[in-house]
C-alpha positions as CSV (number, residue, x, y, z in Angstrom):
1,L,-2.2,-1.1,-17.6
2,V,-1.6,2.4,-16.1
3,V,-4.7,3.2,-14.1
4,V,-6.6,0.5,-12.0
5,D,-10.0,1.4,-10.8
6,I,-11.2,-1.3,-8.4
7,P,-15.0,-1.4,-8.2
8,E,-17.2,-0.9,-5.1
9,G,-18.3,-4.1,-3.6
10,I,-14.8,-5.6,-3.7
11,T,-13.6,-6.4,-0.1
12,S,-10.2,-7.9,-0.7
13,I,-7.3,-7.8,-3.2
14,G,-5.9,-11.3,-3.5
15,D,-2.2,-12.3,-3.2
16,Y,0.1,-11.3,-6.1
17,S,-2.9,-9.5,-8.0
18,F,-0.8,-6.6,-9.4
19,F,2.6,-8.2,-8.8
20,D,5.2,-6.6,-11.0
21,C,2.7,-4.3,-13.0
22,V,5.7,-1.8,-13.4
23,R,3.5,0.7,-15.3
24,V,0.6,1.2,-12.7
25,R,0.6,4.6,-11.6
26,V,-2.9,5.2,-10.3
27,I,-5.1,2.9,-8.2
28,K,-8.5,4.0,-7.0
29,F,-9.8,1.9,-4.2
30,P,-13.4,1.3,-3.1
31,K,-14.7,2.0,0.3
32,S,-15.8,-1.6,0.6
33,L,-12.1,-2.8,0.5
34,T,-11.1,-4.4,3.9
35,S,-7.9,-6.2,3.0
36,I,-4.9,-6.1,0.6
37,G,-3.2,-9.5,0.3
38,Q,0.5,-10.8,0.2
39,S,2.5,-9.1,-2.6
40,S,-0.6,-7.5,-4.1
41,F,1.4,-4.4,-5.4
42,N,4.8,-5.8,-5.1
43,S,7.2,-4.3,-7.7
44,C,4.8,-1.6,-9.0
45,S,7.6,0.7,-9.4
46,S,5.7,3.4,-11.2
47,L,3.2,3.6,-8.3
48,E,3.5,7.1,-6.6
49,Q,0.6,7.6,-4.4
50,V,-1.8,5.3,-2.5
51,D,-4.9,6.7,-0.9
52,L,-6.7,4.3,1.4
53,L,-8.3,6.9,3.6
54,H,-11.9,6.4,2.5
55,T,-11.7,2.6,2.6
56,N,-12.2,0.1,5.4
57,V,-8.8,-1.6,5.1
58,K,-8.0,-3.5,8.3
59,E,-4.9,-5.4,7.0
60,L,-2.0,-5.3,4.6
61,G,-0.5,-8.6,3.7
62,D,3.2,-9.6,3.7
63,F,5.4,-7.7,1.0
64,A,2.1,-5.8,-0.1
65,F,4.1,-2.7,-1.4
66,L,7.5,-4.2,-1.5
67,D,9.8,-2.6,-4.1
68,C,7.3,0.2,-4.9
69,T,10.4,2.4,-5.5
70,S,8.4,5.6,-6.7
71,L,5.9,5.4,-3.8
72,R,6.2,8.7,-2.2
73,E,2.7,9.3,-0.5
74,M,0.4,6.9,1.4
75,K,-2.8,7.8,3.2
76,I,-4.0,5.1,5.5
77,P,-7.2,4.8,7.4
78,D,-7.5,4.3,11.3
79,S,-9.2,1.0,10.5
80,L,-5.8,-0.5,9.4
81,Q,-4.6,-2.4,12.3
82,N,-2.8,-5.6,10.9
83,F,0.5,-5.5,8.8
84,G,2.5,-8.3,7.3
85,G,6.2,-8.3,7.3
86,D,8.1,-6.1,4.8
87,V,5.1,-4.2,3.7
88,F,7.1,-1.1,2.7
89,E,10.6,-2.5,2.0
90,N,12.3,-0.7,-0.6
91,C,9.9,2.2,-0.5
92,S,12.7,4.7,0.2
93,K,10.8,7.7,-1.1
94,L,7.9,7.1,1.4
95,V,9.5,8.0,4.6
96,P,12.6,9.9,5.9
97,S,15.8,7.9,5.8
98,D,15.9,7.8,9.7
99,I,12.9,5.6,9.8
100,N,13.6,1.8,9.2
101,L,11.2,0.6,6.4
102,N,11.2,-2.8,7.9
103,D,9.7,-1.5,11.1
104,V,6.0,-1.4,9.9
105,N,4.8,0.2,13.1
106,A,7.2,3.1,12.8
107,V,6.3,3.6,9.1
108,V,2.7,3.7,9.9
109,A,3.1,6.0,12.9
110,Y,4.8,8.3,10.6
111,L,2.4,8.1,7.8
112,R,-0.4,8.8,10.3
113,S,1.4,11.8,11.8
114,I,1.6,13.6,8.4
115,Q,-2.1,13.0,7.4
């Protein structure tokens, strides 16, 4: 599994849906998406970019992108308001080293500032 194309009409990605899919590189999200569950993409270590701008995502569950060690770009919509714990832990390529990855608000503020 290298490319994931989530079809329109899907509103949520359940907990652990793509957990440890280490070869996933590309994920295409539908506009209908409103939530990403706990550990949904945890340990997807080949995932480099996530573009949620065109979605209606309102929440990211705990550990949603934990250990996505190759993740270097993430685009998030203004609709995103609720964040679980440790969403971006061990995503060291995503933000500058002076931003604490465990501080989701700081990470989100940074991501919004570069869009």
